[in-house]
C-alpha positions as CSV (number, residue, x, y, z in Angstrom):
1,M,-10.3,-17.9,-73.1
2,K,-12.6,-15.3,-71.6
3,I,-11.3,-14.0,-68.2
4,Y,-14.0,-13.2,-65.7
5,I,-11.9,-11.7,-63.0
6,K,-9.5,-8.8,-63.6
7,T,-6.4,-10.7,-62.8
8,L,-6.0,-14.4,-63.3
9,V,-4.4,-16.4,-60.5
10,L,-3.2,-20.0,-60.8
11,S,-5.8,-22.2,-59.1
12,A,-5.8,-25.8,-58.1
13,A,-6.5,-28.3,-60.9
14,I,-8.0,-30.5,-58.2
15,I,-8.9,-30.1,-54.6
16,C,-7.0,-32.6,-52.5
17,T,-8.5,-33.9,-49.4
18,V,-8.4,-31.9,-46.2
19,G,-7.0,-35.1,-44.7
20,L,-3.8,-34.0,-46.5
21,S,-4.0,-30.5,-45.0
22,S,-6.3,-29.3,-47.8
23,C,-4.4,-29.5,-51.1
24,V,-0.7,-30.5,-50.9
25,N,1.0,-27.7,-52.7
26,D,-1.7,-27.7,-55.4
27,L,-1.3,-24.0,-55.9
28,D,2.3,-24.7,-57.1
29,V,1.5,-27.2,-59.8
30,T,2.3,-26.5,-63.4
31,P,-1.0,-26.2,-65.3
32,I,-1.9,-28.2,-68.3
33,D,-3.3,-25.0,-70.0
34,P,-0.4,-23.0,-71.3
35,N,-2.5,-19.8,-71.2
36,L,-2.5,-19.9,-67.4
37,Q,0.1,-17.9,-65.5
38,T,2.5,-19.9,-63.3
39,T,3.9,-16.9,-61.5
40,I,1.7,-15.7,-58.7
41,N,1.8,-12.1,-57.3
42,P,0.2,-10.9,-54.0
43,D,-2.7,-9.0,-55.6
44,Q,-3.7,-11.9,-57.8
45,L,-3.7,-14.3,-54.9
46,L,-5.6,-11.8,-52.7
47,N,-8.1,-11.6,-55.5
48,K,-8.5,-15.3,-55.5
49,C,-9.1,-15.3,-51.7
50,Y,-12.1,-13.1,-52.3
51,A,-13.2,-14.8,-55.6
52,N,-13.8,-18.1,-53.8
53,F,-16.9,-16.6,-52.3
54,A,-18.2,-15.4,-55.7
55,M,-17.1,-17.8,-58.4
56,A,-16.6,-21.5,-59.0
57,G,-13.3,-21.2,-60.9
58,N,-11.2,-18.9,-63.0
59,S,-12.8,-19.0,-66.4
60,G,-16.5,-18.2,-66.0
61,P,-19.6,-20.2,-65.4
62,D,-19.0,-22.9,-68.0
63,G,-15.3,-23.2,-67.4
64,D,-13.1,-24.9,-64.9
65,C,-14.1,-25.5,-61.3
66,D,-11.7,-25.2,-58.4
67,I,-13.1,-28.4,-57.0
68,D,-12.5,-31.5,-59.1
69,G,-15.3,-33.9,-59.8
70,L,-18.1,-31.5,-59.0
71,D,-20.1,-29.2,-61.2
72,G,-19.0,-25.6,-60.9
73,G,-22.5,-24.1,-60.5
74,T,-23.4,-26.7,-57.9
75,T,-20.3,-25.9,-55.7
76,G,-20.8,-22.1,-55.7
77,F,-20.4,-20.8,-52.2
78,I,-23.7,-18.9,-51.9
79,R,-25.6,-21.8,-53.6
80,Q,-24.4,-24.3,-51.0
81,L,-24.8,-21.8,-48.1
82,F,-28.4,-21.5,-49.2
83,N,-29.0,-25.2,-49.8
84,S,-27.7,-26.3,-46.4
85,N,-29.2,-23.5,-44.3
86,E,-32.5,-22.9,-46.1
87,L,-33.8,-26.1,-47.8
88,T,-33.4,-27.9,-44.5
89,T,-35.7,-25.4,-42.7
90,D,-39.2,-23.9,-42.5
91,E,-38.4,-21.5,-45.3
92,A,-37.6,-23.2,-48.5
93,I,-38.4,-26.4,-50.5
94,C,-37.1,-27.5,-53.9
95,N,-38.8,-29.6,-56.6
96,W,-35.6,-30.8,-58.3
97,G,-35.3,-34.6,-57.9
98,D,-31.8,-35.0,-59.3
99,N,-28.9,-36.9,-57.9
100,E,-27.4,-33.9,-56.1
101,G,-29.2,-34.6,-52.8
102,I,-32.1,-32.1,-52.9
103,P,-34.7,-34.5,-51.4
104,E,-32.4,-35.3,-48.6
105,F,-32.2,-31.5,-47.8
106,N,-36.0,-31.1,-48.1
107,F,-36.6,-34.0,-45.7
108,N,-33.7,-33.6,-43.3
109,N,-32.2,-37.0,-44.3
110,Y,-28.6,-36.1,-45.3
111,G,-25.6,-38.2,-44.6
112,A,-21.8,-38.5,-45.0
113,S,-22.0,-39.1,-48.8
114,H,-24.3,-36.2,-49.6
115,P,-22.8,-34.6,-52.7
116,M,-23.8,-30.9,-52.1
117,L,-22.6,-31.0,-48.5
118,K,-19.4,-32.5,-49.7
119,G,-19.2,-29.6,-52.3
120,F,-19.8,-27.0,-49.6
121,Y,-17.2,-28.6,-47.3
122,Y,-14.5,-28.6,-50.0
123,R,-15.5,-25.1,-51.3
124,L,-14.7,-23.8,-47.8
125,Y,-11.5,-25.8,-47.4
126,F,-10.3,-24.6,-50.8
127,G,-10.8,-21.1,-49.6
128,V,-8.8,-21.9,-46.4
129,T,-6.1,-23.3,-48.6
130,V,-5.8,-20.3,-50.8
131,C,-5.7,-18.1,-47.7
132,N,-3.0,-20.3,-46.2
133,Q,-1.0,-20.0,-49.4
134,Y,-1.2,-16.2,-49.4
135,I,-0.1,-15.9,-45.8
136,S,2.7,-18.4,-46.4
137,Q,4.1,-16.6,-49.5
138,F,3.1,-13.0,-49.0
139,G,2.2,-12.6,-45.3
140,S,4.9,-10.0,-44.8
141,V,4.2,-7.9,-47.9
142,D,1.2,-5.8,-46.8
143,K,-0.1,-5.7,-43.2
144,Q,-3.7,-4.7,-44.1
145,K,-4.1,-7.3,-46.9
146,T,-2.7,-10.0,-44.7
147,A,-5.3,-9.1,-42.1
148,E,-8.0,-9.3,-44.7
149,V,-6.9,-12.8,-45.7
150,R,-6.7,-13.9,-42.1
151,F,-10.3,-12.6,-41.7
152,L,-11.5,-14.5,-44.8
153,R,-9.8,-17.7,-43.4
154,A,-11.4,-17.2,-40.0
155,L,-14.8,-16.6,-41.7
156,Q,-14.5,-19.9,-43.6
157,Y,-13.4,-21.7,-40.4
158,Y,-16.5,-20.2,-38.7
159,L,-18.8,-21.6,-41.4
160,L,-17.1,-25.0,-41.2
161,M,-17.4,-25.1,-37.4
162,D,-21.0,-24.1,-37.6
163,A,-22.0,-26.6,-40.3
164,Y,-19.7,-29.6,-39.5
165,G,-18.8,-29.3,-35.9
166,N,-15.4,-30.7,-35.1
167,V,-13.3,-30.2,-38.2
168,P,-9.8,-30.5,-39.6
169,F,-7.6,-27.5,-38.9
170,T,-4.4,-26.2,-40.5
171,E,-2.8,-22.9,-41.1
172,T,-0.2,-24.2,-43.5
173,V,0.0,-26.0,-46.9
174,S,1.9,-29.2,-46.2
175,D,1.6,-33.0,-46.6
176,Q,0.8,-33.6,-43.0
177,L,-2.5,-35.0,-41.9
178,A,-4.6,-32.2,-40.4
179,P,-5.6,-32.6,-36.7
180,Q,-9.3,-32.5,-35.8
181,Y,-10.2,-29.5,-33.7
182,S,-13.2,-29.4,-31.4
183,R,-15.8,-26.6,-31.9
184,K,-14.4,-25.0,-28.8
185,Q,-10.9,-25.0,-30.2
186,I,-12.1,-23.5,-33.5
187,F,-14.1,-20.9,-31.6
188,D,-11.1,-19.9,-29.5
189,Y,-8.9,-19.7,-32.6
190,I,-11.4,-17.4,-34.5
191,E,-11.8,-15.2,-31.5
192,K,-8.1,-14.8,-31.1
193,E,-7.6,-14.2,-34.9
194,L,-10.2,-11.5,-35.0
195,T,-8.8,-9.7,-32.0
196,E,-5.2,-9.8,-33.4
197,I,-6.1,-8.5,-36.9
198,E,-8.6,-5.8,-35.9
199,Q,-6.2,-2.9,-35.8
200,D,-4.5,-3.9,-39.1
201,L,-7.8,-3.9,-41.0
202,A,-8.9,-0.7,-42.8
203,A,-10.9,1.8,-40.7
204,P,-14.7,1.6,-41.1
205,K,-16.1,3.2,-44.2
206,A,-19.4,2.5,-46.0
207,K,-18.8,2.3,-49.7
208,T,-20.5,2.1,-53.1
209,S,-19.2,0.2,-56.1
210,S,-17.5,3.3,-57.4
211,D,-15.4,3.7,-54.3
212,P,-11.9,2.1,-53.9
213,N,-11.9,-1.3,-52.0
214,Y,-15.7,-1.9,-52.3
215,G,-16.1,-5.6,-51.6
216,R,-13.1,-5.8,-49.2
217,V,-13.6,-6.2,-45.5
218,D,-12.7,-3.6,-42.9
219,Q,-12.9,-3.4,-39.1
220,V,-16.7,-3.6,-39.0
221,A,-16.7,-7.0,-40.7
222,D,-14.4,-8.1,-37.9
223,W,-16.9,-6.9,-35.3
224,M,-19.8,-8.5,-37.2
225,L,-18.1,-11.9,-37.2
226,K,-17.3,-11.6,-33.5
227,M,-20.9,-10.7,-32.9
228,R,-22.1,-13.9,-34.7
229,L,-19.5,-15.9,-32.8
230,Y,-20.7,-14.7,-29.5
231,L,-24.4,-14.8,-30.4
232,N,-24.0,-18.6,-31.0
233,A,-21.4,-19.2,-28.4
234,E,-23.7,-21.4,-26.2
235,I,-24.1,-23.7,-29.2
236,Y,-20.4,-23.8,-30.1
237,T,-18.9,-24.0,-26.6
238,G,-21.7,-24.6,-24.1
239,T,-21.2,-21.2,-22.5
240,A,-23.5,-18.3,-23.5
241,Q,-21.9,-14.9,-24.2
242,W,-24.9,-12.6,-24.7
243,T,-23.2,-9.5,-23.2
244,K,-20.3,-9.7,-25.7
245,A,-22.8,-10.4,-28.6
246,A,-24.7,-7.2,-27.7
247,E,-21.4,-5.3,-27.3
248,Y,-20.2,-6.0,-30.8
249,A,-23.7,-5.6,-32.3
250,K,-23.7,-2.1,-30.8
251,K,-20.3,-1.3,-32.3
252,V,-21.6,-2.3,-35.7
253,I,-24.8,-0.2,-35.2
254,D,-22.8,2.8,-34.2
255,S,-20.3,2.5,-37.1
256,P,-20.4,4.4,-40.4
257,Y,-22.5,1.6,-41.9
258,K,-26.2,2.2,-41.4
259,L,-29.6,0.7,-42.0
260,Y,-30.6,1.7,-45.5
261,T,-33.9,3.6,-45.3
262,G,-34.0,5.3,-48.7
263,A,-37.2,6.4,-50.4
264,K,-39.0,4.3,-53.0
265,V,-37.5,4.6,-56.4
266,N,-39.7,3.8,-59.4
267,G,-41.9,1.8,-57.1
268,W,-39.0,-0.2,-55.6
269,S,-38.9,-0.1,-51.7
270,A,-35.8,0.5,-49.7
271,Y,-35.8,-3.2,-48.7
272,Q,-36.1,-4.3,-52.3
273,Q,-33.2,-2.0,-53.3
274,L,-30.9,-4.2,-51.1
275,F,-31.3,-7.1,-53.5
276,M,-31.3,-5.5,-57.0
277,G,-28.9,-5.4,-59.9
278,N,-27.6,-1.9,-59.0
279,N,-27.4,-2.4,-55.2
280,G,-23.8,-1.4,-55.3
281,E,-24.8,2.0,-56.7
282,N,-28.4,2.8,-55.5
283,G,-27.4,3.8,-52.0
284,S,-28.3,0.5,-50.2
285,S,-24.7,-0.5,-50.0
286,V,-24.4,1.7,-46.9
287,E,-25.9,-1.4,-45.2
288,A,-23.4,-3.8,-46.8
289,I,-20.5,-4.7,-44.5
290,F,-19.2,-7.5,-46.7
291,P,-20.7,-7.5,-50.2
292,I,-19.9,-10.5,-52.4
293,L,-19.5,-8.8,-55.8
294,Q,-21.3,-9.9,-58.9
295,D,-21.0,-8.5,-62.4
296,G,-22.7,-10.0,-65.4
297,K,-19.6,-9.5,-67.5
298,K,-16.7,-10.0,-65.1
299,T,-17.9,-12.5,-62.5
300,A,-20.5,-14.6,-64.4
301,A,-21.4,-17.5,-62.2
302,Y,-24.3,-20.0,-61.6
303,G,-23.7,-20.3,-57.9
304,C,-24.3,-16.8,-56.5
305,T,-27.2,-14.4,-57.1
306,V,-27.9,-15.9,-60.5
307,F,-29.0,-19.0,-58.5
308,L,-31.0,-17.0,-56.0
309,I,-32.9,-15.3,-58.9
310,N,-33.3,-18.1,-61.4
311,A,-33.9,-21.0,-59.1
312,C,-36.7,-19.2,-57.4
313,S,-38.8,-18.1,-60.4
314,D,-40.5,-19.1,-63.6
315,A,-41.6,-17.0,-66.6
316,D,-44.9,-16.1,-65.0
317,D,-43.5,-14.4,-61.9
318,V,-44.0,-10.6,-61.5
319,I,-42.0,-8.4,-59.1
320,N,-41.5,-5.3,-61.1
321,P,-43.9,-2.5,-60.1
322,N,-44.6,-1.9,-63.7
323,G,-46.3,-5.3,-63.8
324,N,-44.1,-6.9,-66.4
325,P,-43.0,-10.5,-65.8
326,G,-39.4,-11.6,-65.2
327,L,-36.7,-10.8,-62.7
328,G,-34.3,-9.0,-65.0
329,L,-32.5,-12.0,-66.4
330,F,-34.0,-13.0,-69.7
331,D,-31.3,-15.4,-71.0
332,N,-30.5,-18.5,-68.9
333,A,-33.6,-17.8,-66.8
334,N,-36.6,-19.5,-65.1
335,W,-35.1,-22.5,-63.5
336,A,-38.3,-23.0,-61.5
337,G,-37.0,-25.1,-58.5
338,V,-37.0,-23.4,-55.1
339,R,-40.1,-21.8,-53.5
340,A,-41.5,-21.1,-50.1
341,R,-42.9,-23.5,-47.6
342,K,-46.2,-22.4,-46.2
343,S,-44.5,-21.8,-42.9
344,L,-42.6,-18.9,-44.4
345,I,-45.7,-17.3,-45.9
346,D,-47.4,-17.7,-42.5
347,K,-44.7,-15.4,-40.9
348,F,-46.3,-12.6,-43.0
349,F,-49.9,-13.9,-43.0
350,P,-50.4,-15.5,-39.6
351,T,-54.2,-15.7,-40.0
352,N,-53.9,-17.6,-43.3
353,N,-55.2,-14.7,-45.4
354,A,-52.5,-14.8,-48.1
355,Q,-54.0,-14.4,-51.5
356,N,-53.1,-15.5,-55.0
357,V,-51.7,-12.2,-56.2
358,T,-48.4,-11.2,-57.9
359,G,-45.2,-10.4,-56.2
360,A,-45.7,-6.8,-57.1
361,E,-49.0,-6.8,-55.2
362,M,-48.1,-9.1,-52.2
363,P,-46.2,-6.5,-50.0
364,A,-49.2,-4.2,-49.8
365,L,-51.5,-7.2,-49.0
366,A,-49.1,-8.2,-46.2
367,N,-48.5,-4.7,-45.0
368,D,-44.8,-5.5,-45.1
369,D,-42.4,-4.6,-47.9
370,R,-40.4,-7.7,-47.2
371,A,-43.2,-10.1,-48.4
372,L,-41.7,-10.6,-51.8
373,F,-43.8,-13.6,-52.9
374,D,-45.8,-14.4,-56.0
375,G,-48.9,-16.5,-55.5
376,A,-50.7,-15.8,-58.8
377,G,-51.8,-19.1,-60.3
378,R,-50.2,-21.0,-57.4
379,K,-51.2,-23.1,-54.5
380,I,-49.6,-22.2,-51.1
381,T,-48.9,-25.7,-50.0
382,Q,-47.3,-29.0,-51.1
383,E,-49.7,-31.7,-49.9
384,T,-48.3,-34.8,-51.6
385,G,-45.0,-36.0,-52.8
386,T,-46.1,-35.3,-56.3
387,E,-46.9,-31.7,-55.5
388,I,-43.4,-31.3,-54.1
389,T,-42.1,-31.9,-57.6
390,Q,-44.4,-29.2,-59.1
391,F,-43.1,-25.6,-59.0
392,K,-46.5,-24.1,-59.0
393,K,-47.2,-25.8,-55.6
394,G,-45.8,-23.1,-53.4
395,F,-45.4,-19.4,-53.6
396,S,-42.5,-18.0,-55.6
397,V,-39.8,-16.1,-53.6
398,L,-38.8,-13.0,-55.6
399,K,-36.5,-11.4,-53.1
400,F,-33.5,-11.1,-55.4
401,N,-33.7,-9.7,-58.9
402,N,-31.5,-8.1,-61.6
403,F,-33.5,-5.0,-62.3
404,Y,-32.0,-1.6,-61.7
405,S,-34.0,0.7,-59.4
406,D,-33.1,3.7,-61.6
407,N,-34.3,1.8,-64.7
408,G,-30.8,1.4,-66.0
409,S,-29.7,-1.6,-68.0
410,A,-28.1,-4.7,-66.7
411,K,-24.6,-5.5,-68.0
412,D,-25.7,-9.0,-69.2
413,L,-29.1,-10.6,-69.7
414,G,-27.8,-14.0,-68.6
415,Y,-25.8,-13.3,-65.4
416,A,-26.5,-11.0,-62.5
417,D,-25.0,-7.7,-61.4
418,T,-26.7,-8.2,-58.0
419,D,-24.1,-8.2,-55.2
420,F,-24.8,-10.5,-52.3
421,F,-24.7,-8.6,-49.0
422,F,-23.2,-11.3,-46.8
423,F,-23.1,-9.1,-43.7
424,R,-25.9,-6.4,-43.4
425,V,-26.3,-3.9,-40.6
426,A,-29.8,-5.2,-40.0
427,E,-28.2,-8.4,-38.6
428,A,-26.7,-6.3,-35.8
429,Y,-30.1,-4.8,-35.0
430,L,-31.7,-8.2,-34.4
431,A,-28.6,-9.6,-32.7
432,Y,-28.6,-6.8,-30.2
433,A,-32.3,-7.2,-29.6
434,E,-32.0,-10.9,-29.1
435,A,-28.9,-10.9,-26.9
436,T,-30.3,-8.2,-24.6
437,A,-33.7,-10.0,-24.4
438,R,-32.0,-13.2,-23.3
439,A,-30.4,-11.3,-20.5
440,N,-33.7,-9.6,-19.7
441,G,-35.9,-12.6,-19.0
442,G,-36.8,-13.3,-22.6
443,T,-38.3,-9.9,-23.5
444,T,-36.6,-7.1,-25.5
445,T,-35.3,-4.1,-23.6
446,T,-36.5,-0.6,-24.7
447,E,-33.5,-0.2,-26.9
448,G,-33.9,-3.7,-28.4
449,T,-37.6,-3.0,-29.1
450,G,-36.5,0.1,-30.9
451,Y,-34.1,-1.7,-33.1
452,I,-36.8,-4.3,-34.2
453,N,-39.2,-1.4,-34.7
454,A,-36.6,0.3,-36.9
455,L,-36.5,-2.8,-39.2
456,R,-40.3,-3.0,-39.3
457,Q,-40.6,0.8,-40.0
458,R,-38.2,0.4,-42.9
459,A,-40.6,-2.3,-44.2
460,H,-43.7,-0.2,-43.5
461,A,-44.9,-2.9,-41.1
462,Q,-46.7,-2.4,-37.8
463,V,-44.5,-1.6,-34.8
464,R,-45.0,-2.1,-31.1
465,T,-45.5,1.1,-29.1
466,T,-46.1,-0.7,-25.8
467,G,-44.5,-3.8,-24.5
468,G,-41.6,-5.7,-26.0
469,Y,-40.9,-8.6,-28.3
470,S,-40.6,-12.2,-27.0
471,L,-37.9,-14.6,-28.1
472,N,-40.4,-16.3,-30.3
473,D,-41.2,-12.9,-31.9
474,I,-37.5,-12.3,-32.4
475,L,-37.1,-15.7,-34.1
476,D,-40.0,-14.8,-36.5
477,E,-38.4,-11.5,-37.2
478,W,-35.1,-13.1,-38.1
479,S,-37.1,-15.0,-40.7
480,R,-39.0,-12.0,-42.0
481,E,-35.9,-9.9,-42.4
482,F,-33.4,-12.6,-43.6
483,Y,-35.3,-15.4,-45.3
484,F,-33.5,-16.9,-48.2
485,E,-30.2,-15.3,-47.2
486,G,-28.6,-18.5,-46.0
487,R,-28.9,-18.4,-42.3
488,R,-32.2,-19.9,-41.1
489,R,-30.8,-23.3,-39.9
490,V,-28.3,-21.4,-37.7
491,D,-31.1,-19.4,-36.1
492,L,-33.3,-22.4,-35.5
493,V,-30.5,-24.3,-33.9
494,R,-29.7,-21.4,-31.6
495,F,-33.4,-21.2,-30.5
496,G,-33.6,-25.0,-30.0
497,K,-36.1,-25.5,-32.8
498,F,-34.2,-27.5,-35.4
499,G,-33.2,-31.0,-34.5
500,G,-34.4,-32.7,-31.3
501,N,-37.7,-33.2,-29.5
502,N,-38.9,-29.6,-29.8
503,N,-42.1,-30.1,-31.7
504,Y,-41.5,-27.0,-33.7
505,N,-42.8,-28.4,-37.0
506,W,-43.1,-27.2,-40.6
507,P,-44.4,-28.8,-43.7
508,W,-42.4,-31.8,-44.7
509,K,-40.0,-31.5,-41.8
510,G,-38.4,-34.9,-41.4
511,G,-40.2,-36.1,-44.5
512,V,-43.7,-35.9,-43.1
513,L,-46.5,-33.7,-44.5
514,N,-47.3,-32.0,-41.2
515,G,-43.7,-32.2,-39.9
516,T,-42.1,-34.4,-37.3
517,N,-39.1,-34.2,-35.0
518,F,-35.8,-35.5,-36.2
519,S,-32.6,-36.3,-34.3
520,E,-30.7,-33.5,-32.7
521,N,-27.5,-34.9,-34.2
522,R,-28.7,-33.4,-37.5
523,N,-28.1,-29.9,-36.1
524,I,-24.7,-30.4,-37.7
525,F,-23.8,-32.2,-40.9
526,A,-21.6,-35.2,-41.4
527,I,-17.9,-34.9,-42.3
528,P,-17.7,-36.3,-45.8
529,T,-16.7,-39.9,-46.1
530,T,-14.0,-38.9,-48.6
531,D,-12.2,-37.0,-45.9
532,L,-12.6,-39.6,-43.2
533,T,-11.1,-42.2,-45.6
534,V,-7.8,-40.5,-46.0
535,N,-7.3,-38.8,-42.6
536,T,-7.0,-41.1,-39.7
537,N,-7.1,-38.1,-37.3
538,L,-10.8,-37.6,-38.0
539,K,-13.8,-39.0,-36.2
540,Q,-17.3,-38.8,-37.6
541,N,-19.9,-36.6,-35.9
542,P,-22.3,-38.6,-33.7
543,G,-25.3,-40.2,-35.3
544,Y,-23.8,-40.5,-38.8
């Protein structure tokens, strides 16, 4: 059996329902496979706490999955973060018509039995369970490592609260039914946890993949999650906390992590270098506050950056400045499923002047290095239900690739080396600009304008030398900087432009060609029926 992580930790054979406090002692079961270890040590379990973000299970992409009954690639954390927060928005659409619920994402028609939303829910609760197990068994062994695990648990509770609203909560592994916490209760818990662990986390230090502890969180990750919490506080609790959001954004900006502004290398822009196979080594990781590590040999997976590369491309796509087709993965490639909705392209071409050129040529046409789209031989829109099922109807999105900016060789032609930068410093720039604009009558302050200009300068896009940016400008800038990074739904909800009678439409929103409003209750997803069935403490979210 090939081992894809350095140390193998005993994992759950099945994921029990959260109604039973997320897996009743399932980390203590004796495995059927005699090759698996049954004795757990702290470092192995710590490794598993992190690995839940990067891998489906312990034995590679075609091996076991931590979540029973669901495909390992489908339940990958990044894949489901993307599906729930991108396919439901003005950025992405997918032509796969399988039984995994893709059309329901495309048309905002998901419910309590949606298979992928169930997979995302249980992926997150599996992560909570592993963290609970670590703290229960090894919480007193190493103060810093325990703080890291508490952070990872808080992060997963944050994602659960954001996506599913009022959710089950437990800090233990037991056979008791988990109580349902309100969003406000989860918010308060996360805030308290982050405050308590901050001093026990490692001091801030930007790292490359050759540095010790690359991929592990430090104090800046704590500040970043607090910043996200406060930026969305009005949605989660009913009370805005813009001042605190700006405070923690400034702490991140002033930390040793910095916006990466390196020179072009072999034609690859600084922005592109953030999303390449050697992004842990090419200097761009100075921006990566929490990189989720990928290695084609050690962490092969279908649900992380392999998905973001392959699902968004076919054999004709070109992003390499040398003009050759492909995205650096030549085995197991060209899944041809996800591409841009026209509303995303319009963010870069507001006068409808996008042309049918390759991804290597598109940034220059847009006057923005971030316009990583391929339109050659493609139609920009999907005007019928049939066209939705055709990958060439819509521009390809070639943001992620597995090339090396130094022309080095990837470790494997089938699986990516491209780390996913879950927290980037750029997020703090936009968060500060937005939070201070909301306290400034809806227009950026001088400092906030400067931070948005810095992002646009990095991308060689036009900046504002007079006047500020409006809130609508800021929302568009969130899209231009972070499209396809798994956060668009969150931003649209915060700006009041997702569910509800807002008339902010995009192609096929609500299942209608020109877009239509859908119910505000869909700002959060349904708690899976499988959990409601076993836990009598739970009540379904309104409208489901």
